[in-house]
SEMAR-777060 format. One line per 4 residues: number of its first residue (from 1); their letters; for each residue x, y, z of N, C-alpha, C. Coordinates in Angstrom, 1 decimal, decimal comma, always signed. Atoms other than C-alpha are relative to their C-alpha. Layout:
BEGIN
NUM> a> X:Y:Z:X:Y:Z:X:Y:Z; ...
This chain:
BEGIN
1> mert> +1,4:-0,4:+0,0:-42,1:+45,1:-96,9:-0,1:+1,5:+0,3; +0,0:-1,5:-0,3:-41,5:+48,5:-95,3:+0,4:+0,8:-1,2; -0,5:-0,7:+1,2:-39,6:+49,6:-98,4:-1,1:+0,1:-1,0; +1,0:+0,0:+1,0:-42,5:+48,6:-100,6:-1,1:+0,9:+0,3
5> vraa> +1,1:-0,9:-0,5:-45,1:+50,5:-98,5:+0,4:+1,4:-0,3; -0,5:-1,4:+0,2:-43,0:+53,7:-98,7:-0,1:+0,4:-1,4; +0,0:-0,4:+1,4:-42,7:+53,5:-102,4:-1,4:+0,2:-0,5; +1,3:-0,1:+0,4:-46,4:+53,0:-102,8:-0,7:+1,3:+0,5
9> stpt> +0,7:-1,2:-0,6:-47,3:+55,9:-100,5:+0,6:+1,3:-0,5; -0,6:-1,2:+0,5:-45,0:+58,4:-102,3:-0,9:+0,7:-1,0; +0,9:-0,7:+1,0:-47,2:+61,0:-104,1:+0,6:+0,2:-1,3; -0,5:-0,2:+1,4:-47,0:+61,2:-107,8:+0,3:+1,4:-0,3
13> pqpl> -0,3:-1,4:+0,3:-45,2:+64,4:-109,0:-1,0:+0,6:-1,0; +1,0:-0,6:+0,9:-47,7:+66,8:-110,6:+0,8:+1,0:-0,8; -0,7:-0,9:+0,9:-46,6:+68,9:-113,6:-0,2:+1,5:+0,5; +0,1:-1,4:-0,4:-45,8:+72,5:-112,8:-0,8:+0,9:-0,9
17> pagd> +0,8:-0,9:+0,9:-48,0:+75,3:-114,1:+1,0:+0,7:-0,9; -0,8:-0,6:+1,0:-46,7:+77,1:-117,2:+0,8:+1,1:+0,5; -0,7:-1,2:-0,5:-45,8:+80,2:-115,3:+1,2:-0,4:+0,9; -1,1:+0,5:-0,8:-43,6:+78,2:-112,8:+1,1:-0,5:-0,8
21> vaal> -1,1:+0,5:+0,9:-41,8:+76,5:-115,6:+0,8:+1,1:-0,6; -0,7:-1,1:+0,6:-41,0:+79,8:-117,3:+0,9:+0,7:+1,1; -0,8:-0,6:-1,1:-39,8:+81,1:-113,9:+1,3:-0,8:+0,2; -1,2:+0,8:-0,1:-37,5:+78,1:-113,6:+1,0:+0,1:-1,1
25> ldgv> -0,8:-0,1:+1,1:-36,2:+78,5:-117,1:+0,8:+1,3:-0,1; -0,7:-1,3:+0,0:-35,2:+82,1:-116,4:+1,4:-0,2:+0,5; -1,3:+0,1:-0,6:-32,3:+80,8:-114,5:+1,0:-0,8:-0,9; -0,9:+0,8:+0,9:-30,9:+78,7:-117,4:+0,7:+1,0:-1,0
29> prqr> -0,8:-0,9:+0,8:-28,1:+80,5:-119,3:-0,5:-0,2:-1,5; +0,3:+0,1:+1,4:-29,1:+81,4:-122,9:+1,2:-0,2:-0,9; -1,1:+0,3:+0,9:-27,1:+80,3:-125,9:+0,4:+1,3:-0,7; -0,5:-1,2:+0,7:-24,9:+83,0:-127,5:-0,3:-0,1:-1,5
33> gvla> +0,1:+0,0:+1,4:-25,4:+84,1:-131,0:-1,5:-0,1:-0,5; +1,4:+0,1:+0,4:-29,2:+83,7:-131,0:-0,8:+1,1:+0,7; +0,8:-1,2:-0,6:-31,4:+86,8:-130,5:-1,4:-0,1:-0,5; +1,4:+0,0:+0,3:-35,1:+86,6:-130,3:-0,5:+1,4:-0,2
37> vpvp> +0,5:-1,3:+0,3:-36,8:+89,5:-132,0:-1,5:+0,0:-0,2; +1,5:+0,0:+0,2:-40,5:+90,3:-131,6:-0,3:+0,6:-1,3; +0,3:-0,5:+1,3:-41,8:+90,7:-135,1:-1,5:+0,0:-0,1; +1,5:+0,0:+0,1:-45,5:+91,8:-135,4:-0,5:-0,3:-1,4
41> gaag> +0,5:+0,4:+1,3:-46,3:+89,9:-138,6:+1,0:+0,3:-1,1; -0,8:-0,3:+1,2:-44,9:+90,3:-142,1:+0,3:+1,4:-0,1; -0,2:-1,4:+0,1:-45,3:+94,0:-142,0:+1,1:+0,5:+0,9; -1,0:-0,3:-0,9:-43,1:+94,3:-139,0:+1,4:-0,5:-0,4
45> aall> -1,3:+0,5:+0,5:-40,4:+92,1:-140,5:+0,5:+0,8:-1,1; -0,5:-0,9:+1,1:-40,3:+94,3:-143,6:+0,5:+1,3:+0,4; -0,5:-1,3:-0,5:-39,6:+97,3:-141,5:+1,4:-0,1:+0,5; -1,4:+0,1:-0,5:-36,3:+95,9:-140,3:+1,0:+0,4:-1,1
49> pspw> -1,0:-0,4:+1,0:-33,2:+97,3:-142,1:+0,3:-1,2:-0,9; -0,1:+1,1:+1,0:-32,6:+95,2:-145,3:+1,2:-0,9:+0,3; -1,1:+0,9:-0,2:-29,1:+93,9:-144,4:-0,2:-1,0:+1,2; +0,3:+0,9:-1,2:-30,5:+92,4:-141,1:-1,4:-0,5:+0,0
53> rlpa> +1,3:+0,5:+0,0:-33,9:+91,3:-142,2:-0,1:-1,4:+0,3; +0,2:+1,4:-0,4:-35,2:+88,0:-140,9:-0,5:-0,8:-1,1; +0,5:+0,9:+1,1:-35,6:+85,3:-143,5:-1,3:-0,6:+0,3; +1,4:+0,6:-0,2:-39,2:+84,1:-143,9:+0,1:-1,5:+0,2
57> grph> +0,1:+1,4:-0,2:-39,9:+80,7:-142,5:+1,2:-0,6:+0,8; -1,1:+0,5:-0,8:-36,7:+80,5:-140,4:+0,0:+0,5:+1,4; +0,0:-0,5:-1,3:-35,9:+81,0:-136,8:+0,4:+1,5:+0,0; -0,3:-1,5:-0,1:-35,7:+84,7:-135,7:+1,4:+0,2:+0,4
61> rlrl> -1,4:-0,3:-0,2:-32,0:+85,3:-136,0:+0,4:+1,2:-0,8; -0,6:-1,1:+0,7:-30,3:+88,5:-137,0:+1,2:-0,4:-0,8; -1,1:+0,5:+0,8:-28,0:+87,8:-139,9:+0,5:+1,2:-0,8; -0,6:-1,1:+0,7:-25,6:+90,4:-141,3:+0,2:-0,4:-1,4
65> rpwr> -0,2:+0,3:+1,5:-25,7:+90,5:-145,1:+0,5:+1,3:-0,6; -0,6:-1,3:+0,5:-23,3:+93,3:-146,1:-0,1:+0,2:-1,5; +0,1:-0,2:+1,4:-23,7:+92,6:-149,8:-1,3:+0,8:-0,4; +1,2:-0,8:+0,3:-27,2:+94,2:-149,6:+0,2:+1,5:+0,1
69> llpt> -0,3:-1,4:+0,0:-25,5:+97,5:-149,1:+0,4:+0,5:-1,4; -0,4:-0,4:+1,4:-24,5:+97,5:-152,8:-1,2:-0,4:-1,0; +1,1:+0,3:+0,9:-26,9:+97,6:-155,8:+0,2:-1,3:-0,7; +0,0:+1,2:+0,8:-27,8:+94,4:-157,6:-1,1:+0,0:-1,1
73> ptgt> +1,0:+0,0:+1,1:-29,7:+93,7:-160,8:-1,4:-0,4:+0,4; +1,3:+0,5:-0,4:-32,5:+91,9:-159,0:-0,6:+0,8:+1,2; +0,4:-0,6:-1,2:-32,6:+93,6:-155,6:-0,3:+1,5:-0,2; +0,2:-1,5:+0,2:-32,2:+97,3:-156,7:+0,3:+0,3:-1,5
77> pvif> -0,3:-0,1:+1,4:-32,5:+97,3:-160,5:+0,2:+1,4:-0,5; -0,1:-1,4:+0,4:-33,0:+101,1:-160,8:+1,4:+0,6:+0,3; -1,3:-0,6:-0,4:-29,9:+102,2:-158,9:+1,1:-0,8:-0,6; -1,0:+0,8:+0,7:-27,9:+99,3:-160,4:+0,2:+0,5:-1,4
81> aytt> -0,1:-0,5:+1,4:-28,7:+100,6:-163,9:+0,6:+1,4:+0,0; -0,5:-1,3:-0,1:-28,0:+104,2:-162,9:+1,5:+0,0:+0,4; -1,4:+0,1:-0,4:-24,7:+103,2:-161,2:+0,9:-0,5:-1,2; -0,7:+0,4:+1,2:-23,7:+101,4:-164,4:+0,2:+1,1:-1,0
85> ilal> -0,2:-1,2:+0,9:-24,3:+104,5:-166,5:+1,0:+0,9:+0,5; -1,0:-0,9:-0,5:-22,3:+106,6:-164,2:+1,4:-0,6:-0,1; -1,3:+0,6:+0,2:-19,4:+104,1:-164,3:+0,4:+0,1:-1,4; -0,4:-0,1:+1,4:-19,5:+104,1:-168,1:+0,4:+1,4:-0,4
89> tslf> -0,3:-1,4:+0,4:-19,5:+107,9:-168,4:+1,3:+0,4:+0,7; -1,2:-0,3:-0,7:-16,7:+108,1:-165,8:+1,2:-0,6:-0,7; -1,1:+0,7:+0,7:-14,6:+105,6:-167,7:+0,2:+0,7:-1,4; -0,1:-0,7:+1,2:-15,3:+107,5:-170,9:+0,8:+1,3:+0,2
93> asyt> -0,6:-1,3:-0,2:-14,2:+110,8:-169,4:+1,5:-0,3:+0,4; -1,4:+0,3:-0,4:-11,0:+109,1:-168,1:+0,9:-0,3:-1,2; -0,8:+0,4:+1,1:-9,9:+107,7:-171,4:-0,2:+0,7:-1,3; +0,3:-0,8:+1,2:-11,1:+110,4:-173,8:+0,8:+1,3:+0,1
97> gpgl> -0,7:-1,3:+0,0:-9,3:+113,6:-174,8:-0,6:+1,0:+0,8; +0,6:-1,0:-0,9:-9,7:+116,5:-172,4:-0,8:+1,0:-0,8; +0,8:-1,0:+0,8:-11,0:+118,8:-175,2:-1,4:-0,5:-0,2; +1,3:+0,5:+0,2:-13,9:+116,5:-176,0:-0,8:-0,1:+1,3
101> vhal> +0,7:+0,2:-1,3:-14,7:+115,8:-172,3:-0,5:+1,4:+0,5; +0,4:-1,4:-0,5:-14,7:+119,6:-171,5:-1,2:+0,5:-0,8; +1,2:-0,4:+0,9:-17,1:+120,2:-174,5:-1,3:-0,7:+0,5; +1,2:+0,7:-0,5:-19,5:+117,5:-173,2:-0,4:+0,5:+1,4
105> yqds> +0,4:-0,6:-1,3:-19,3:+118,9:-169,7:-0,7:+1,4:-0,2; +0,5:-1,3:+0,2:-20,0:+122,4:-171,0:-1,5:-0,1:-0,6; +1,3:+0,2:+0,6:-23,0:+121,1:-173,1:-1,0:-0,5:+1,1; +0,9:+0,6:-1,0:-24,4:+119,3:-170,0:-0,1:+0,9:+1,3
109> stdv> -0,1:-0,8:-1,2:-23,7:+122,2:-167,6:-1,4:+0,7:+0,3; +1,3:-0,6:-0,4:-26,7:+123,6:-165,6:+0,3:+1,5:+0,3; -0,2:-1,4:-0,3:-25,4:+127,2:-165,8:-1,2:+0,8:-0,5; +1,2:-0,8:+0,3:-27,8:+130,1:-166,3:-0,3:+0,0:-1,5
113> ahll> +0,2:-0,1:+1,5:-27,3:+130,3:-170,1:-0,7:-1,3:-0,5; +0,7:+1,2:+0,4:-28,2:+126,6:-170,6:-1,3:-0,2:+0,6; +1,3:+0,1:-0,7:-31,0:+126,7:-168,1:-1,1:+0,8:-0,7; +0,9:-0,9:+0,7:-32,6:+129,5:-170,1:-0,4:-0,6:-1,4
117> rtpv> +0,3:+0,5:+1,4:-32,3:+127,6:-173,5:-0,6:-1,4:+0,1; +0,4:+1,4:+0,0:-32,6:+123,9:-172,7:+0,0:-0,5:+1,4; -0,1:+0,3:-1,4:-33,5:+123,5:-169,0:-0,2:-1,5:+0,3; +0,3:+1,4:-0,3:-34,9:+119,9:-169,1:+1,2:-0,8:-0,4
121> fvll> -1,1:+0,8:+0,5:-32,0:+118,5:-171,2:+1,2:+0,1:+1,0; -1,2:-0,1:-0,8:-29,2:+120,0:-169,0:-0,2:-0,5:+1,4; +0,3:+0,5:-1,4:-30,9:+119,1:-165,7:+0,2:-1,5:+0,0; -0,1:+1,4:+0,0:-31,0:+115,5:-166,8:+1,5:-0,4:-0,4
125> asal> -1,4:+0,4:+0,5:-27,6:+115,4:-168,7:+1,0:+0,3:+1,0; -1,0:-0,3:-1,0:-25,7:+117,0:-165,9:+0,1:-1,1:+1,1; +0,0:+1,1:-1,0:-26,7:+114,1:-163,6:+0,6:-1,3:-0,5; -0,7:+1,2:+0,6:-24,9:+111,6:-165,9:+1,5:+0,0:+0,2
129> wvag> -1,5:-0,1:-0,2:-21,4:+112,7:-164,9:+0,3:+0,1:+1,5; -0,5:+0,0:-1,3:-19,5:+112,3:-161,7:+1,2:+1,0:+0,1; -1,1:-0,9:-0,1:-17,4:+115,3:-160,8:+1,1:-0,6:+1,0; -1,0:+0,6:-0,8:-14,1:+113,9:-159,5:+0,2:-1,5:-0,3
133> glls> -0,1:+1,4:+0,4:-14,6:+110,4:-161,0:-0,6:-0,9:+1,0; +0,6:+1,1:-0,8:-15,6:+107,1:-159,5:+0,5:-0,1:+1,5; -0,6:+0,1:-1,3:-13,3:+107,5:-156,5:-0,4:+1,2:+0,9; +0,4:-1,2:-0,8:-14,9:+110,8:-155,3:-0,9:-0,4:+1,2
137> pfal> +0,9:+0,3:-1,1:-16,7:+110,8:-151,9:-1,5:-0,1:-0,4; +1,4:-0,1:+0,4:-20,0:+111,7:-153,5:-0,4:-1,3:-0,9; +0,3:+1,2:+0,8:-19,7:+108,7:-155,9:-0,3:-1,2:+0,9; +0,2:+1,0:-0,9:-19,3:+106,3:-153,0:-1,3:+0,2:+0,8
141> afvl> +1,2:-0,3:-0,7:-22,1:+108,0:-151,1:-1,2:-0,3:-0,8; +1,1:+0,2:+0,9:-24,4:+107,8:-154,1:-0,3:-1,5:+0,0; +0,3:+1,4:+0,0:-24,0:+104,0:-154,3:-0,6:-0,5:+1,2; +0,5:+0,5:-1,3:-24,6:+103,3:-150,6:-1,3:+0,6:+0,3
145> vlta> +1,2:-0,7:-0,4:-27,3:+105,9:-150,0:-1,2:-0,3:-0,9; +1,1:+0,2:+1,0:-29,4:+105,4:-153,2:-0,4:-1,5:+0,1; +0,4:+1,4:-0,2:-29,2:+101,6:-152,7:-0,9:-0,2:+1,2; +0,8:+0,1:-1,2:-30,5:+101,9:-149,2:-1,4:+0,6:-0,2
149> lerr> +1,3:-0,6:+0,3:-33,3:+104,2:-150,4:-0,8:-0,9:-0,8; +0,8:+0,8:+0,8:-34,4:+101,9:-153,1:-0,5:-1,2:+0,7; +0,5:+1,2:-0,8:-34,6:+98,9:-150,7:-1,1:+0,4:+0,9; +1,0:-0,4:-0,9:-36,8:+101,0:-148,4:-1,2:+0,6:-0,6
153> igga> +1,1:-0,7:+0,5:-39,0:+103,1:-150,6:-0,3:-0,4:-1,5; +0,2:+0,3:+1,4:-38,6:+101,6:-154,1:+0,9:+0,9:-0,9; -0,9:-0,7:+0,9:-36,5:+102,6:-157,1:-0,5:+1,3:-0,6; +0,5:-1,2:+0,6:-38,8:+105,1:-158,7:+0,0:+1,2:+1,0
157> rail> +0,1:-1,0:-1,0:-39,3:+107,0:-155,5:+1,4:+0,5:+0,5; -1,4:-0,4:-0,3:-35,5:+106,9:-154,7:+0,5:+1,0:-1,1; -0,5:-0,9:+1,1:-34,8:+108,5:-158,1:-0,8:+1,4:+0,1; +0,8:-1,3:-0,2:-37,6:+111,1:-157,4:+0,6:+0,8:+1,1
161> vflt> -0,7:-0,8:-1,1:-35,8:+112,1:-154,1:+1,3:+0,6:-0,6; -1,3:-0,4:+0,6:-32,5:+112,3:-156,0:-0,3:+1,2:-0,9; +0,3:-1,1:+1,0:-34,0:+114,5:-158,8:-0,5:+1,2:+0,7; +0,5:-1,2:-0,7:-35,8:+116,7:-156,4:+1,1:+0,8:+0,6
165> ghvl> -1,2:-0,7:-0,5:-32,6:+117,6:-154,6:+0,8:+0,6:-1,1; -0,8:-0,5:+1,1:-30,7:+117,9:-157,9:-0,6:+1,2:-0,7; +0,6:-1,1:+0,8:-33,2:+120,2:-159,6:-0,1:+1,2:+0,9; +0,3:-1,2:-0,9:-34,2:+122,4:-156,6:+1,3:+0,7:+0,4
169> atla> -1,3:-0,6:-0,4:-30,6:+122,9:-155,4:+0,7:+0,7:-1,1; -0,5:-0,6:+1,2:-29,5:+123,7:-158,9:-0,6:+1,4:-0,2; +0,7:-1,3:+0,2:-32,2:+126,4:-159,3:+0,3:+0,9:+1,1; -0,3:-0,9:-1,2:-31,5:+127,7:-155,8:+1,3:+0,7:-0,1
173> tevp> -1,3:-0,6:+0,1:-27,9:+128,4:-156,7:+0,2:+0,8:-1,3; -0,2:-0,6:+1,3:-28,2:+129,4:-160,4:-0,9:+1,2:-0,2; +0,9:-1,1:+0,1:-31,2:+131,7:-160,2:+0,6:+1,3:+0,6; -0,6:-1,3:-0,6:-29,4:+134,2:-157,8:+1,2:+0,5:-0,9
177> vgla> -1,1:-0,5:+0,9:-26,4:+134,2:-160,2:-0,6:+0,8:-1,2; +0,7:-0,7:+1,1:-28,7:+135,2:-163,1:-0,5:+1,3:+0,4; +0,5:-1,3:-0,5:-30,3:+137,9:-161,0:+1,2:+1,0:+0,3; -1,2:-0,8:-0,3:-26,9:+139,2:-159,9:+0,6:+0,5:-1,3
181> vlvg> -0,5:-0,5:+1,3:-25,7:+139,4:-163,5:-1,0:+1,1:-0,6; +1,0:-0,9:+0,6:-29,0:+141,2:-164,5:+0,1:+1,4:+0,6; -0,1:-1,3:-0,7:-28,5:+143,9:-161,9:+1,5:+0,6:+0,0; -1,3:-0,5:+0,2:-24,8:+144,2:-162,7:+1,0:-0,3:+1,2
185> hlpd> -0,9:+0,3:-1,1:-23,3:+142,7:-159,5:+1,0:-1,1:-0,4; -0,9:+1,1:+0,4:-21,6:+139,8:-161,4:+0,2:+0,2:-1,5; -0,2:-0,2:+1,4:-20,0:+139,8:-164,9:-0,8:-1,0:-0,8; +0,7:+0,9:+0,9:-21,6:+138,1:-167,9:+0,6:-1,4:-0,1
189> tslh> -0,6:+1,3:+0,0:-19,1:+135,3:-167,7:-0,6:-1,0:+1,0; +0,7:+0,9:-1,1:-21,0:+134,0:-164,6:-1,1:-0,8:-0,6; +1,1:+0,7:+0,6:-23,8:+133,0:-166,9:+0,4:-1,4:-0,6; -0,6:+1,2:+0,6:-21,5:+130,2:-168,3:+0,8:-0,8:+1,0
193> rldy> -0,7:+0,7:-1,1:-20,3:+128,8:-165,0:-0,2:-1,5:-0,2; +0,1:+1,4:+0,2:-19,5:+125,1:-165,4:-0,6:-0,7:+1,3; +0,7:+0,6:-1,1:-21,9:+123,1:-163,2:-0,6:-1,3:-0,4; +0,5:+1,3:+0,3:-22,5:+119,4:-163,4:+0,3:-1,0:+1,1
197> gisf> -0,3:+1,0:-1,0:-22,5:+116,2:-161,3:-1,2:-0,5:+0,7; +1,0:+0,7:-0,8:-24,5:+114,1:-158,9:+0,0:+0,4:+1,5; -0,2:-0,3:-1,4:-23,5:+115,8:-155,7:-1,3:+0,6:+0,7; +1,2:-0,5:-0,6:-26,7:+117,8:-155,1:-1,1:-1,1:+0,2
201> gtaa> +1,0:+1,1:-0,2:-29,0:+114,8:-155,6:+0,5:-1,0:+1,0; -0,5:+0,9:-1,1:-26,7:+112,7:-153,4:-0,2:+0,6:+1,4; +0,2:-0,6:-1,3:-26,8:+115,2:-150,6:-1,5:+0,0:+0,4; +1,4:+0,1:-0,3:-30,6:+115,3:-150,8:-0,4:-1,4:+0,4
205> siga> +0,3:+1,4:-0,3:-30,7:+111,5:-150,7:+0,5:-0,3:+1,4; -0,5:+0,2:-1,4:-28,5:+111,5:-147,6:-1,0:+0,5:+1,0; +1,0:-0,6:-0,9:-30,9:+113,9:-145,9:-1,3:-0,8:+0,1; +1,2:+0,8:+0,0:-33,9:+111,8:-146,9:+0,2:-1,3:+0,8
209> lcgl> -0,3:+1,3:-0,6:-32,3:+108,5:-145,8:+0,1:+0,1:+1,5; -0,2:-0,2:-1,5:-31,5:+109,9:-142,3:-1,4:-0,1:+0,7; +1,4:+0,0:-0,5:-35,3:+110,2:-141,8:-0,5:-1,4:+0,2; +0,4:+1,4:-0,1:-35,6:+106,4:-142,2:+0,8:-0,8:+1,0
213> ltpw> -0,9:+0,8:-0,9:-32,8:+105,4:-139,8:-0,5:+0,2:+1,5; +0,2:-0,2:-1,4:-33,0:+104,9:-136,0:+0,6:+1,2:+0,5; -0,6:-1,3:-0,5:-32,3:+108,0:-133,9:+1,5:-0,1:+0,3; -1,4:+0,1:-0,4:-29,0:+106,7:-132,6:+1,0:+0,1:-1,2
217> lrwp> -0,8:-0,1:+1,3:-27,8:+106,5:-136,3:-0,3:+1,3:-0,8; +0,4:-1,1:+0,8:-29,8:+109,3:-137,8:+0,7:+1,3:+0,3; -0,5:-1,3:-0,4:-28,6:+112,3:-135,8:+1,5:+0,1:-0,1; -1,5:+0,0:+0,3:-24,8:+111,4:-135,8:+0,3:+0,1:-1,4
221> llal> -0,3:+0,0:+1,4:-24,9:+110,8:-139,5:-0,3:+1,4:-0,6; +0,4:-1,4:+0,5:-26,8:+114,1:-140,2:+1,0:+1,0:+0,5; -0,9:-1,0:-0,6:-24,5:+116,0:-137,9:+1,4:-0,1:-0,7; -1,3:+0,2:+0,7:-21,4:+114,5:-139,6:+0,0:+0,6:-1,4
225> vgys> +0,1:-0,5:+1,4:-22,5:+115,3:-143,1:-0,2:+1,5:+0,0; +0,2:-1,5:-0,1:-23,7:+118,8:-142,1:+1,3:+0,7:+0,4; -1,3:-0,6:-0,4:-20,4:+119,5:-140,4:+1,0:+0,1:-1,2; -0,9:+0,1:+1,1:-18,5:+118,4:-143,5:-0,3:+1,0:-1,1
229> lvad> +0,4:-1,0:+1,0:-20,5:+120,6:-145,8:+0,2:+1,4:+0,4; -0,3:-1,3:-0,5:-20,2:+123,6:-143,6:+1,5:+0,3:+0,0; -1,4:-0,2:+0,1:-16,5:+123,1:-143,4:+0,5:+0,3:-1,4; -0,3:-0,3:+1,4:-16,3:+123,1:-147,2:-0,4:+1,4:-0,3
233> llaf> +0,5:-1,4:+0,3:-18,4:+126,3:-147,3:+1,0:+1,0:+0,6; -0,9:-0,9:-0,7:-16,1:+128,0:-144,8:+1,4:+0,1:-0,7; -1,2:-0,1:+0,7:-13,1:+127,1:-146,9:+0,0:+0,9:-1,2; +0,3:-1,0:+1,0:-14,6:+129,3:-149,6:+0,7:-0,3:-1,3
237> qdpm> -0,6:+0,4:+1,3:-13,2:+127,4:-152,6:-1,0:+0,0:-1,1; +1,1:+0,0:+1,0:-16,5:+127,0:-154,4:-1,3:+0,3:+0,7; +1,2:-0,3:-0,9:-19,2:+128,8:-152,4:-1,3:-0,3:-0,6; +1,3:+0,3:+0,6:-22,0:+128,4:-154,9:-0,3:-1,5:+0,1
241> tnwg> +0,2:+1,5:-0,1:-21,6:+124,6:-155,0:-0,2:-0,4:+1,4; +0,1:+0,3:-1,4:-21,1:+124,4:-151,3:-1,3:+0,4:+0,6; +1,4:-0,4:-0,4:-24,3:+126,3:-150,7:-1,0:-0,9:-0,5; +0,9:+0,9:+0,6:-26,0:+124,0:-153,1:-0,1:-1,3:+0,8
245> hlia> +0,0:+1,2:-0,8:-24,9:+121,0:-151,0:-0,8:+0,1:+1,3; +0,7:-0,2:-1,3:-26,3:+122,4:-147,8:-1,5:+0,2:-0,3; +1,4:-0,1:+0,4:-29,6:+123,4:-149,6:-0,6:-1,4:-0,3; +0,5:+1,3:+0,4:-29,9:+119,9:-151,0:-0,2:-0,9:+1,2
249> laig> +0,1:+0,8:-1,2:-29,3:+118,3:-147,6:-1,3:+0,5:+0,8; +1,2:-0,5:-0,6:-32,1:+120,5:-146,2:-1,2:-0,4:-0,7; +1,1:+0,5:+0,8:-34,4:+119,5:-149,0:-0,3:-1,4:+0,3; +0,2:+1,4:-0,3:-33,8:+115,9:-148,2:-0,6:-0,2:+1,4
253> talw> +0,7:+0,1:-1,3:-34,7:+116,4:-144,5:-1,4:+0,4:-0,1; +1,4:-0,4:+0,1:-37,8:+118,2:-145,6:-0,9:-1,1:-0,6; +0,8:+1,1:+0,6:-38,9:+115,0:-147,4:-0,2:-1,2:+1,0; +0,2:+1,1:-1,0:-39,0:+112,9:-144,2:-1,4:-0,5:+0,1
257> pavr> +1,4:+0,6:+0,0:-42,8:+112,7:-144,0:-0,3:-0,8:-1,2; +0,3:+0,7:+1,2:-43,0:+111,6:-147,6:+0,7:-1,4:+0,0; -0,8:+1,3:+0,1:-40,2:+108,9:-147,4:-0,5:-0,9:+1,0; +0,5:+0,9:-1,0:-41,6:+107,6:-144,2:-1,4:-0,6:-0,4
261> rwrr> +1,3:+0,6:+0,5:-45,1:+107,2:-145,7:+0,3:-1,0:-1,1; -0,3:+1,0:+1,1:-43,6:+105,5:-148,8:+0,6:-1,3:+0,6; -0,5:+1,2:-0,6:-41,7:+103,1:-146,5:-1,1:-0,9:+0,6; +1,1:+0,8:-0,6:-44,9:+102,1:-144,7:-0,8:-0,6:-1,1
265> eraq> +0,7:+0,6:+1,1:-46,7:+101,6:-148,0:+0,7:-1,2:-0,6; -0,8:+1,1:+0,6:-43,9:+99,5:-149,3:+0,0:-1,2:+0,9; +0,0:+1,1:-1,0:-43,8:+97,4:-146,1:-1,3:-0,8:+0,0; +1,3:+0,7:+0,0:-47,5:+96,6:-146,5:-0,3:-0,6:-1,3
269> dpav> +0,2:+0,6:+1,3:-47,1:+95,5:-150,1:+0,4:-1,5:+0,1; -0,3:+1,4:-0,1:-47,3:+91,6:-150,1:+1,1:-0,4:-1,0; -1,0:+0,4:+1,0:-45,3:+91,3:-153,3:+1,4:+0,4:+0,3; -1,4:-0,5:-0,5:-42,4:+93,4:-151,9:+0,5:-0,9:+1,1
273> avaa> -0,4:+0,9:-1,1:-42,4:+91,3:-148,7:+0,5:-1,3:-0,4; -0,4:+1,3:+0,5:-42,2:+88,1:-150,6:+1,4:+0,1:-0,7; -1,2:-0,2:+0,7:-39,5:+89,4:-152,9:+1,2:+0,2:+0,8; -1,1:-0,4:-0,9:-37,4:+90,7:-150,0:+0,5:-1,3:+0,7
């Protein structure tokens, strides 16, 4: 009887307030491998770097997708097509006679003589060749950097950044050569200096991409690339080209306001968010 009375008089447990429950759960160890990320809507999710973007409709987990670092026909069609063209021209240059290849290089060169006669043609044609072949550092940088740019700002704008650096850096290096020849400081042969490749556009693209990265990655990358270009300049093997690389890198950094605005606009595009 006594045992029955005690059971009946025991107060019924009341549910804890939500705040107390959260405080108690703070002491429970969290599972490894799951990282909760606050994402302010679809626009915030689109701002995450592409290889680590959170899949829509799934739990918020960071998933490494390294294949997104390379161009694909559906994800980055513009850079994929451009990379294919560069691969074909590089293979053609590797398996064709040196005389024909040199003639094609010369016809595509952005030297002063060609810039005066056919400026648009040589500025575009010179960007179809890779100096040093597919295994050159600038070829690898082109693939990685332009792919990252297209995923963040779109293919047309990525090509616009590339061409801006390619054209402006070319003019910045060749116009002084023409003026120096005009006043007699350089021989007339300098007007036919062989100049072609994707390095100026790639350097500008690297500078522009740094503006879209987080600070802990932006500044080390920019310092590393800048140091490498300055070291090449101090080696004095090809000072005009090396100056062009530094100028192109500076052009890319000057485009930070534009590329950041383009990334925001792309992140707010519903069609892009769904496709990503």
